[in-house]
C-alpha positions in Angstrom: -22.7 -16.0 -11.6 -19.9 -17.8 -9.7 -17.9 -17.1 -6.7 -14.8 -19.3 -6.4 -13.4 -20.3 -3.1 -10.1 -22.2 -3.2 -6.9 -22.7 -1.1 -4.4 -19.8 -1.3 -0.7 -19.7 -1.9 2.1 -17.7 -0.3 3.3 -14.6 -2.1 6.8 -14.3 -0.7 9.7 -16.7 -1.5 11.1 -18.5 1.5 14.6 -17.4 2.5 15.5 -20.9 3.6 16.9 -21.7 0.2 19.0 -18.5 0.2 20.5 -19.4 3.6 21.3 -22.9 2.5 22.9 -21.6 -0.7 25.1 -19.4 1.4 26.3 -22.3 3.4 27.0 -24.3 0.3 29.1 -21.5 -1.2 26.7 -20.0 -3.7 28.4 -17.1 -5.5 25.1 -15.2 -5.6 24.6 -15.5 -1.8 28.2 -15.0 -0.7 28.9 -12.0 -2.9 30.7 -9.2 -1.0 28.5 -6.3 0.2 31.2 -4.0 1.4 30.8 -1.7 -1.6 27.0 -1.8 -1.9 26.4 -1.6 1.8 27.5 2.0 1.8 24.7 2.8 -0.6 22.0 1.0 1.4 19.1 3.0 2.7 19.2 1.3 6.1 21.1 -1.1 8.3 18.9 -2.7 10.9 19.2 -5.3 13.6 16.0 -7.1 12.7 13.8 -6.8 9.6 10.3 -8.3 9.8 8.3 -8.9 6.6 4.6 -8.5 7.2 2.5 -6.4 9.6 -0.1 -9.0 10.4 -0.4 -10.3 13.9 2.8 -12.5 13.5 4.9 -9.6 12.5 3.5 -7.2 15.1 3.9 -9.7 17.9 7.4 -10.5 16.8 8.3 -6.8 17.1 6.6 -6.5 20.5 8.6 -9.6 21.8 11.9 -8.2 20.4 11.3 -4.8 22.1 10.4 -6.6 25.4 13.7 -8.4 25.2 15.7 -5.2 24.9 16.0 -4.7 21.1 15.8 -1.0 20.5 12.7 -0.1 18.5 14.7 2.0 16.1 16.7 -1.2 15.2 13.5 -3.0 14.2 11.9 -2.5 10.8 8.6 -4.0 9.6 8.0 -4.0 5.9 4.3 -4.3 4.9 3.1 -4.6 1.4 -0.4 -3.1 2.2 -1.5 0.3 3.5 -2.3 -0.9 7.0 -1.9 -3.4 9.8 -3.7 -6.7 10.2 -2.6 -8.8 7.2 -5.7 -10.7 5.9 -7.8 -8.7 8.3 -7.0 -5.2 7.3 -9.5 -3.1 5.5 -9.6 -4.0 1.8 -7.5 -7.1 2.4 -8.2 -10.6 1.3 -10.7 -11.0 4.2 -12.9 -8.3 2.8 -15.8 -10.5 1.7 -19.4 -10.8 3.0 -19.6 -12.3 6.4 -15.8 -12.3 7.0 -15.1 -13.1 10.6 -12.8 -15.1 12.9 -14.0 -18.6 13.4 -12.2 -18.8 16.8 -13.5 -17.0 19.8 -12.2 -13.4 19.8 -11.2 -13.6 23.5 -8.7 -16.4 22.6 -7.7 -15.3 19.1 -6.9 -11.6 19.6 -3.5 -11.3 21.3 -2.5 -9.1 24.2 -6.0 -7.9 25.0 -5.2 -7.0 28.6 -2.0 -5.2 27.7 -3.7 -3.2 25.0 -6.7 -2.6 27.1 -9.3 -3.8 24.6 -12.3 -6.0 24.8 -13.9 -7.5 21.7 -17.5 -6.5 21.1 -18.7 -10.0 20.7 -17.7 -13.7 20.8 -16.9 -13.9 17.1 -15.9 -10.5 15.8 -16.0 -9.4 12.2 -13.1 -8.6 9.8 -13.3 -4.8 10.4 -13.0 -5.1 14.1 -10.0 -7.5 13.9 -8.2 -5.2 11.4 -8.9 -2.2 13.6 -7.5 -4.0 16.7 -4.3 -4.8 14.8 -3.8 -1.1 14.2 -4.7 -0.3 17.8 -2.2 -2.9 19.1 0.6 -1.4 17.0 -0.2 2.1 18.1 -0.7 1.5 21.8 2.4 -0.7 22.1 4.6 1.7 20.2 5.2 -0.4 17.1 3.7 1.8 14.5 6.8 4.0 13.9 8.7 0.9 12.9 6.3 -0.1 10.1 6.8 0.9 6.5 3.5 0.5 4.7 3.1 0.0 0.9 6.5 -1.6 0.8 6.4 -5.0 -1.0 9.5 -7.2 -0.6 10.6 -8.8 -3.9 14.0 -10.3 -3.0 16.1 -11.3 0.0 19.7 -12.5 -0.1 22.2 -13.4 2.6 25.5 -11.7 1.7 29.0 -12.0 3.2 31.0 -8.9 3.9 34.7 -8.2 3.5 34.8 -6.8 7.0 32.2 -7.2 9.8 29.2 -9.5 10.0 27.3 -10.9 7.0 24.0 -9.3 6.4 20.7 -9.9 4.7 20.0 -7.6 1.8 16.2 -7.1 1.5 15.0 -5.4 -1.6 11.6 -3.7 -2.0 9.6 -3.3 -5.1 10.5 0.4 -5.3 14.2 -0.5 -5.7 15.3 0.4 -2.2 17.5 -2.0 -0.1 17.6 -2.6 3.6 20.5 -4.5 5.2 19.7 -6.4 8.4 21.4 -8.8 10.7 18.2 -10.9 11.2 15.3 -11.5 8.8 11.9 -12.7 10.0 9.4 -13.8 7.4 6.0 -13.1 8.8 4.1 -12.9 5.5 1.2 -15.2 5.7 0.1 -17.6 3.0 -3.3 -16.0 2.4 -2.5 -13.0 0.3 -2.6 -14.4 -3.3 -5.6 -16.4 -4.5 -5.4 -19.3 -6.8 -8.3 -20.0 -9.2 -9.2 -23.6 -9.8 -8.5 -25.1 -13.2 -11.9 -26.1 -14.4 -12.7 -27.0 -18.0 -14.9 -24.4 -19.6 -14.6 -21.8 -16.8 -13.2 -19.2 -19.2 -16.4 -19.3 -21.3 -18.7 -18.5 -18.3 -20.4 -15.2 -19.2 -21.2 -14.0 -15.7 -19.0 -12.2 -13.2 -16.5 -14.6 -11.5 -14.1 -13.7 -8.7 -12.4 -15.2 -5.7 -13.4 -14.4 -2.1 -9.9 -12.9 -1.6 -10.6 -10.5 -4.4 -14.2 -9.8 -3.7 -15.9 -7.5 -6.2 -18.2 -5.3 -4.1 -19.5 -3.6 -7.3 -21.5 -6.8 -8.2 -24.9 -7.0 -6.5 -25.9 -10.5 -5.4 -29.5 -9.9 -4.3 -32.0 -11.7 -6.5 -29.4 -13.5 -8.6 -28.3 -17.1 -9.0 -25.0 -17.6 -7.3 -22.6 -20.5 -7.3 -20.0 -21.0 -4.6 -17.2 -23.5 -5.1 -15.9 -24.9 -1.9 -17.0 -25.3 1.7 -14.0 -24.1 3.7 -14.2 -21.4 6.4 -14.5 -18.5 3.9 -17.2 -20.3 1.9 -19.2 -21.1 5.1 -19.2 -17.4 6.0 -20.2 -16.2 2.6 -22.9 -18.9 2.2 -24.6 -18.1 5.5 -24.4 -14.4 4.8 -25.9 -14.2 1.3 -28.2 -17.2 1.3 -31.3 -15.2 2.3 -30.9 -12.5 -0.3 -30.0 -14.4 -3.5 -32.6 -16.0 -5.8 -30.9 -19.4 -5.7 -27.6 -20.5 -4.2 -25.6 -23.4 -5.6 -22.8 -24.9 -3.4 -20.3 -27.1 -5.1 -18.7 -29.3 -2.5 -15.9 -31.8 -2.9 -15.4 -33.0 0.7 -17.9 -32.6 3.5 -16.7 -30.6 6.4 -17.4 -30.5 10.1 -19.6 -27.7 11.3 -21.1 -26.8 14.7 -23.2 -23.9 16.0 -21.2 -20.8 16.9 -23.6 -19.6 19.6 -22.4 -16.1 18.9 -23.4 -13.3 21.3 -22.3 -9.8 22.4 -19.6 -9.8 25.1 -21.2 -10.0 28.5 -20.3 -7.3 31.1 -19.0 -10.0 33.5 -16.6 -11.3 30.9 -15.5 -7.8 30.0 -14.6 -7.2 33.6 -12.6 -10.4 33.8 -10.7 -9.7 30.6 -9.6 -6.3 31.8 -9.2 -7.1 35.5 -7.9 -10.6 36.0 -4.3 -11.0 35.0 -3.7 -13.9 32.6 -7.4 -14.5 32.1 -7.3 -14.7 28.3 -4.2 -16.9 28.4 -6.1 -19.3 30.6 -9.1 -19.3 28.2 -6.7 -20.1 25.3 -5.1 -23.0 27.2 -8.5 -24.4 28.2 -9.8 -24.3 24.6 -6.7 -26.2 23.3 -7.1 -28.8 26.0 -10.8 -29.2 25.3 -10.1 -29.7 21.6 -7.3 -32.2 22.2 -9.2 -34.2 24.9 -12.8 -34.0 23.7 -13.3 -32.8 20.2 -10.3 -34.2 18.2 -10.9 -37.8 19.3 -14.5 -37.7 18.0 -13.3 -36.7 14.6 -11.6 -40.1 14.2 
């Protein structure tokens, strides 16, 4: 039995090349849209691709700056908010959790009125918080779920401003003045190229495509890699499998998490002291830069 853990690749093409081509006079990017625009399903001020935290926070910031919510469209390929953290997403493997303290990682806690249950929360709680954030801050109506973007082109118009044409997998088009790519790089796994791997008779899958139908208890399991995902899987299944083999290329740094439920005193500070979580985040960054990072060299 083998579980493969490898770096992941982005799924969406960057639009930088399209914008550059438009400036260079590419016929494909500068084609007139005056005729096709009339047939477009939508014309938006801002279109955001991805409803993970980046996409949600972008929409919140735009609305805070006065952009009407009805002029913002978020296109999400999956059925829910949270990106890698949503239920059934690529973070749906045993032990999946954030390896950064939740009080610093989860955004806008005070504004949403939410306190993480513990220092390092699990995948389900993070995904649930993303949906809660979108709902309580009024972003949910702008999200179109199960809408995968397959193409984006910057097109000039005969009259009026040039627009981005964003095409979805179902064939619909959305025209927008501004396009924000908030699709993260963790949605499509890449299996390693290992000689003989195709002849392995046991179940083989990537952590990003975890097969929950395969029982691990009492079996010999191999894990390739020692990144964050591997570390979480390894520590979660180690006591239940017959034997665990870990194939490591490069040693990694690891330290105790000292995980614990959120103390009542901390809960009160998060909800009651303005800017408290921002101060925690700044202190963590400063501590890493001044104390931890120098020791790694």
